[in-house]
N, C-alpha and C positions, 0 to 999 in steps of 0.2 A: 422610539426606542430610548431607553434610559442612558444618560450620560454619566450615571453614577457608577464608580467602579466597584461599590457594594454589590451592585445587580451583576456584576460579571466575575465576581472573585467567589471562590468555594469557602473562604472565611466570611463572605458578606459584609467586608469592611472596605471603607474607602470613600471619600467624598467625590465630587463632580470633577469632569475633564473641561477645560477650556473649550477644546474642539473635538469632536468624535468622528473618526472615518471608519467605515466598515468596509474592508477590502476584499471583494469575492473572487478577483482575479490576480494573478501574478503581476500582471500590468499595474492594475489599480494598487497593489501592495507596494511595488517599487516606485510608484508615482507619489502615492500618499507621503511615504517616508522621504523620499528626495526632495519633494516640494518643501516640506517641512525643514528639512537639513538647509535646504538653499536660503531659507528665511530666517535661519538662526533661532527657529522655534523648538523648544524641548519636544522629545518623542518618546512615547511609551508604547512600546509593542504588545499587545495582549492576545493570547491565543485562548487556552481554558481557563486561564485565571486560577490554577491551582497552586501556584508557587509564589504568589504575591501578597503582601502587605503593604497596604497604601494608607497614606496619612488621611486622616479625617477631613484635612483641608482640600484634599482632592489632589490633581494633577494641573498645575498651570502651564499647559503646552497642549498639544496634539495626541491624543491616543489613537494608534491604528490596531483596529481590530482585524486579525487574520481569520478570515472566513473563506479562504480558498478550499477547493476541493478536487479530487482526482486521485485513482489508485490504478497503476498499471503494472502488469505482470508479465515477464518473458520466462515461460517456465520451460525446463530442459525436456528434450524427447526422450529421456531414458525409459527403456521397457520396464525397468526395474525401479518403482517409484522412490525406494529408499537409497537410490544413487543418483537421482535427479537432484536438480537445485532450481529455486525460484528466485530470480532477481525482480525486485518489487519497488516501485517509485511510486512515493506518496507525497501528495501535497501538504505544505505545512499546517493548514488549516483542518485537516481531517482530526477527528476524535481519536485519540491513542487506543483507547479500549475498543473501539470498532474495529481498527485493524487487527487488534490481537484476535478478537472474535472470528473475524475473516480468515487470518491464518489457520486457527485452529480448524475451522470447518474445511479448509481447502488442503490441509495437510502440509503447510508450510512451517517447519520447526525452527524454533530458537527463540521465540519471545512468549510461549504459553506461560511461564513463571510470571510475566509482566502483567497478568490479567488484573483488571480493577483498578489501575492507575489513572487517576484522573488527569485531564489535560489534553493538550495538541500534540500531533506527532512532531511538529517544528520545534517544540520545546525538548524533546527527548535527547538529542545530541548536546544541547546545551549544559544541560546537567549531568549528562551521561547518566541517565535515569536508569536504577537498578532495585532489585527485590528478589529475595527467595532465591538467591544463588546467580541470577542473570543480569546482565548489564546490556543496554543497547550497543554499546561498543564492541559487544561479541558479534553482532549481526551486521551493523552498518558497514556498506561497501562504501558509499561516498555521500557529501553533502553538499547541495547546490546552494550558494547564497548570493545575496546583493552585498558587495562591499561597499559600505558608505563613505569610506575615506577614499577608495579609489575610482568610485562612481562605475563599477562595472560587475558582470556575474561572473564568479568563480566557482570552480567545484573541487572540493577537497577529498582526496582518497582519504580512507580511514586512517592510515598511518601518518596522515599530516594533521589530523584532528586533535592532537594533543589530549586524548582520553586520558583521565585519572578518575580516582575515587569522587564523584559527584563533581566533576571538573571537566573542561574542555576549554579548547582556544577560544570558542565561541563565548565562554562565559569570562575567560581572562581578557581577551584583546577587547578594550574598551572604545567606543567613539566619543562619549561624553558621559557625564555623571548619570545620565538617566538609561543609558542602553549600550548594548554591544555594538561592536564595528561591523559584525555579520548579520545580516537580516536574513534567516533560514527561508528557503523557497520550497525546497522538496528534499526529501532524504529518500535513499536507494538502500534496500536490505538485501543482504545475500542470505536466503534461507535455504536449509536444506528440504527436501521433500520425504514424507513418510507419515507413519500412523503413530510412531512412538516419540516422546520428548527427547530433547537434549537430555544428558546425564542428570539426574536431580542432585544438586550440589548443596542443598540446604537441608540440615537436620530435620527441622521441623516440619518441612514439608515432605520429606521422605517418610517420616512416621505417619504423617496424616494419609499417604498414599499406600503405606504397609510394604515399602521397599526400603532395599539398602541404599544409604548415599553412593551416587555413582551408577546407579541403575537407572533405566528408563521406564517411563509409564505412557499409557496411551493419552494422547493430546487433551482429549476432552476431559478426562479425569484431572489432569494436571491443573487445566484452568480452573474446572470446579472446585478443587481443593484450595487453589489459592484465592479464588472468590470467598470460600467459606473462612478460611484464615483471616483474610483481610477485613471481613465483615465482623468478625468476632474481636478485632482490635478497632471498630469504629473507623476504617478505611476505605470503606465503599460509600460512596455519596448517597444520602438520604435526607431528603428535605424535611423528614418529620423527627429526625435524629439528631440533637445538637452535639452529639459525639462526633458527627460527621462534618460539623461546621468547622473545618479546620483546613491547614496548608499541608496536611499530611505530618510526615516526622518534621518537627520545627528545628531539631538540632542533628547535626551530622554525627556519626560516630567518630570520637576522637582516634587520631593516629599519633601515638606517643612512643618513647623508649620504654622498653619492657618493665624497667625498674621503677616506672611510674605508676603503672597499673595497680590498682588496690588488690590487696588478697581477696580472693574469691570471685573477683569480676571476670567475664568473659575476656578472651583475648585469641586475636587471629593475626596471623603473620601478615605483614604489610611490606612494601617495598622500602629498602635502604636499612635494613634490619630493624625496622620499627615493628610496632604491631598496633592493632586496631582493638579498641575496646568498645563496650557498648554504653552509649549514651543513656539508654532506658535504665539500665542498671545503675549508673552512676546518679540519675535523677532520684530513681525509687530510695537507693539508700543514702542518699543525702537528707531523706526526710519529706520529700515530694511524691508521695502516692497518687494512685489513680484518684480521681475527683478532686485532687487539691484545689482549694478555692470554693468548693460549691458551700463550704460551712459559713462562708462571710455573707453578710447582709449590706448592701446587696451582692450578686454573685453574677456580675456580667460575663465574667471569664472563668476558665477552670481548666486544669489538665482533663484529658478524656478519662471517663470512668472505665474504659476498656484498654487505654494505652498511654503510658506516661509520656512518650514523645510527642503526643497531639496536645497542642495548645487550642483550645475550642472557645468558640462565641456560643455563649447560652442563650442568644436570641437579643439581647439589647446592648452588646458590647460596642466600644469604640475602638477605633486601632490603639489608641493611648492605652485603654485598660490592656489590650493584649500585650503590647511592648512592655506594661509593667510588671506582668505576670513572668514574660520572658526574662526579664532583668532578674526578677527574684529567684527564679529557678538557676539561670547562667551564675549569678553571683553565689548562691547557696552551694553549688556544686564546686567551684572554685575555691570555696572558703574551706569546704570540707576535704577535697581530694588534691588542690592545686592544679586541677585541668580546666582548661577554659574551653567551653562548649562555643560552637560556632553555628550560626544559624544557617539554615539550609534554604529558606524562602529570600526571593529578592525583596528587599525594604525599600519603598519608593517615598520620597519626601519625609522619612523618618529614620531612627536609627536607634541601636541599643547602647 
């Protein structure tokens, strides 16, 4: 098994780990992290590797790969499946899109618009993963963790998870510079049962389905439409397509005062009287179009030719190359619009 982070991340970047531990059970996972913590060894927990930018020098500590498995469901007994519910508990190491596919197949409603997102289940509450009008916070009932500070297992109800736009207490509460205080062991989802999706909340998806925003559609059709939309933006992993060698959306959509939003830019209401605008719009209108960087020689990195929010490895990139492109885009947007973009992926051993 390779100890190079490049072989375990969707960007295919990152040097070697000093020590690599693959944990296939909850007990192994807790033991690996606890032993490293007790020894004062830096720890990096890796799931699907879809949200990581790791330095070319690698990681001078212990990488713990979360490879736990298990899905259990407590399904309601209602004679009318549209009124029942499914309480589904999933090990942190399960692949997220496999869970979504299973949910659609079994008529578990609430995560269908999150199809095609790479990574592991355990990572989803950390970032409060969301797309096409859905967030995992809408269906998470509880998150079970190992508290690295208190050295014990805790369970947080959804209301105690501190969910916000692409954030949670699991992202904010730090144990050290390399990792969070809370090691996610499993996530429990409360999903409605039925054949139709949750109300479609995203205009682009509604249009693809031929329904009005707020209407429902068959679960399988929603999943197919989302996968097609994501594939069209290079957001479905494909080893043969360098546009998918990315960490997904590299920058979060800025949340700013309404008077800061440039004329013509999209804007949606956010908490505290603020508005959320489109990072992709800002990037493109600041002069960084799709494929930006491909005209250079050499061109190891570039914006995706399908989506300006994705920074991609064209096959020969280093992490330093990618970060240089990220700085160029971030600084260009700030110089043009006075809005500072914030990276969504976790940066390990490097910074912007």
